[in-house]
Each structure stands twice: as C-alpha cells, then as structure tokens.
N, C-alpha and C positions, 0 to 999 in steps of 0.2 A: 551609437554612443554619445551625439551631440546633444540627442532630448535627454539621454540620462543624466549627463552631467551638467547641463545647462538649465533644467527645469526648474521651476519655481520652488517645488518642494525640496528637490535636492539640494538647490541654493542655500534654502532656509535651515536645513537640516547641517550645513556646512558652515554654519555662521561660527561656531566656535573656531574653525580653522581660519577664516579669515581676521578674526580678533586676535589669534594667537600669531600670524603672520606680521599683524600691522605692529603687535608689542613688540616681536623680534627687530621689527626695523626702527622702532623706536629706541630700543635698547643700542642697536648699534650707531645711531645717530648722537646720543647720549655719550657713548664709549669715546667717539671720536672728537665730541666737543671738549672732552676731559683732557684727551691727550695732544689737541690742538691740530689734529688732523683734518683736511677738508674732504666733505661730504660731495660724489658726484651725486645729485639726488635722482638724474634721469636712470643712471645705472642701478641706484639702490632701490628706486621704485620697480625697475624691471626684473631686478633679483627678487624682490618680494611677489612679483606676480607670477614668477616661475616658480619658485616655492610653493606658492598656493595652490596653481596647477598642478604642481607634480604631487603636492600631498594629498589632494583629491582623488587623483588617480591612481598612485603607487603606496601611498602614506609615508612618502620620503622627500626629504628636500634634496633638490639636484644642484643648488649653489651654496657656497658656503660665503658670507659676505665677509668674512675675516680671512680669507687666503684667496689666491689669485685662481686656484682650480680646487675643486672639491672632489674627493673620492666618492660621493653619492652615499655616504653613511647616514643611518637613522640619527637624527637629533632628538632631543627631550620630547617626550610626549605631549600633545596639546593641552591647553588648560581647561579652565570653567568655562560654561557658557554664556554668552552675554545677550545682550538685547537684539531686538531688529534694528535694521540702519538709524531710522529716525529716533529711535528710542535710545541708541548709542549716543547720536549727538547731543541730545537731550540730557543724557547722565554727565557726558563733560561739560554743559553748560551747568547743572546743578552743583558740579564738584567745584567748579569755580565761583559760582555764588556762595555756596557755604565756605569756602577759604575765605572769600572776602568778608564775611561775617565775622568770623573768628579771629582774623588777622586783616585788621582794617587798615593797618599801618604797612601791608604790604607793597614793595616796590615793583612788582611786575608790572611791565608796560606791552605784552603782547597784544596781537592782533584782537584776541578775544576779549582783554580787559578793554582794549579801547571801544570795541562793540557794546560792551556792557557799560562803560561810562556813558556813552551817547545816550544809551536807553536810560539811563537814571537821571541824566541831566534833562532830557527832554522824552518823556515817556512816550509820546506821538511820533517821535523819529524813527524809531527802531524797537524792535519787539524781538521774541525768542526766533520766532518764524522769519523775521529778515536774517538773522543771523545763518538759519539753516540755509535759507535761499542764496544769501551772500556766498556761502560754502560751494554750492552748486554752480554758481555762475562763475566762480575761479576755475572749477573744474572745466565747464565749457570752453572758457577762454584759451586755458591751457590745451585742449584738444583741438580748437582752433589753429593755435599757432604750431603746436606740434602733435599733427596727428600720428596714432601709432605706427602708421605704415605712410609712405609719401604718395605711393600709386595702388589704385584699385586696379586689378586686373578683371576684364569681363568679356564676353563673346556675344557679337551682336547675332540677334536670333533673327532678324530680317533684315532685306536692305534697308537703307537710311540716308537721308540728308544731313549733314552737320557742319554750320557755319559755311556754307556753299560746297563743301567736299561730299562727294559720293562716297559713301561706306558700304561695302556688299557684305551682304550676307555670310555669317561663319568668320566675319574678320576678330581677330583679339584686338580690343582695345585697351589703353590704359589712362584712367581717370586719374588726373594729377590733384590729389587732395591738399597736398601742401600749398601747391599754386593757388587753388580754390580759396583755401584760408588766409591769403595774404592778398587777393583781388581788390585792389582799389577803389573798384568799379562795384562791388559790393560792400566792403567793408569801410568804414571812415577809420584813417589812420590805421591801416592792416598791420603796420610792423610794431605798432604801441601796444603792449600789454594793458587792457581795459577790459576786466571784469563785468564792469558797471554797462557795457554796450549789452548785456544779455539780461538786465534788472527790467522787470516789466516785459520781456519778451516772451512768446509763446513757442520760440523756436527750440527745437528738441533734438537729441541725438539719434531718433528712432528711424531715420531715413525719410521723413516726411517734407523737410526742406533740404532741396537739393544744393544748395548754398554751404550747408553745414552738415556732411556726412561722415563722420570720423570713423563710423562703423559700417559704413556702406548704406544699401537701401534694398528694398526689394525681397525677393524670395531666398538672395545669397547673402542678406545682410549677416555681418558676423554672429555666429552663434554664441560668444563670447560676452554679448552685450550685457543681458540681465547680471551675469557676474562682476562685470566692470562698472555698472550703477551701482551695485551693492558694496563695490570694494573703494572706489576711488573717493567718494567724499567721507569716507571711514579714514581711510589713510590721511587726506588731507587734514580734517578735525584734530586728528590725534596729534600730527605734528605742530599744529598752530596752537594746542593747547600743551605741548610739550617743552616747546622752545620758544624764544624771545625771537 
C-alpha cells in the first residue's frame, strides 16, 4: 500500500489532487478573512493534508473545514491539472511579475512582492531560485520547531550504550523530535523562528542529519515523505501569494 500510494509515479499522477486541496485551503482562508474570523493555520493545514490523503485513497474528503464535524460526503470533483512542484512555484512568480507590469501602482506588500522588489533593486542580491529556496527554508524551519509528531517510536535491534546508559536489545525507545529541534547545543537561538539558518545549508529532511529528522530516518522513515515534499512548499507558496 505504501509503495503504491507514495511512489514517485503515483504522486506525480495525483498532482491535480494536491493543487485542488491547496486551492480549497486558499478559498477557506479567503472566506475567513472576509468574515473577520481567525484561522487556525495548524488545524487548517492538517485538514488539508487529511483530505489530500483521503482523496488519494477513497476519492472522498473526510474533513469539512466549514463545519465542526463532517459526514464524509463527496465534495465537488477535482479541477484541471497543474504543473509539477517547481513549475507551480514559477507560475506563481510569473503571475505576480505580469501583475506588476500591468498594474505598476499596485499597493500589494506581501512577502513575494518584497522579494521581487529586492531582486529588481539589486539583481545580484536575489533571483527566482532564491525565492524558491527561501520557501523551502521556511518549510524546514517550521518542521524543526513544530515536527509532525513529537516522538518517534523505535525498537532497539541489539544491545547498545547511549549517554552512559545500557539499552538492552528489543527495548522500545522514544526519540524526542520536539526536544532535538529545540536543543540549544545544536541550534543557535532554538526558540526563535529563523528560516535563514537553513540558507546555504545542505541539511535535508531525508534522515541523513540526525539533528533534523522530522520524518524519521533509515528503513522506517515516514513513507509519506515524498508526498510532503511535494505538498508543503506549494501550500506555503500559495498562501504567501494569496494573502498579505
């Protein structure tokens, strides 16, 4: 099941689902902004991820963001196909550049506009690739401070020594991802949200750097990692492009 759902080919084939669920999230946030209601972004992002997974498996949404509970009814069919991940981000940038050309007096001051202004004022300071990498830095910093789960459960396959303690074979251990992400011996100012700490860093989420393993590591790494890699950056870029 994991191989089928999270294979590269299957994830690419379901690109239209990710696009639709992110558009649903944008529509929900826009409606809340018009009515003056506060948006719990953690809950909204979680519901988007749940509906994406349920639509992939059952072709149904399991959560209705407009209600406290959902009868698991089928919502409107998904829309047209979009481009792949990096192409989607490029499309957002192209649309904003065209908007700025046709409406040079626009008073939009969102993050994308700030980055584009910097790029135009000093072309060597930032370019399109920088904007895409900045979005990825924000995703990484969010996962560092707020991992999907606080603990990772593992079983020791052989006797081991850890920090002066003997850990017998077959012991169940809890890896505290929340604590690792806020360890001052690893991270400078760990309680401060600083996406720039990942700028120029080769640290990735694929389990190669044990100070940053939001999806686990090794053979039991989270099977949803490829899906998350495709979904999170597009979700973030869409929100930044749609709201100040």
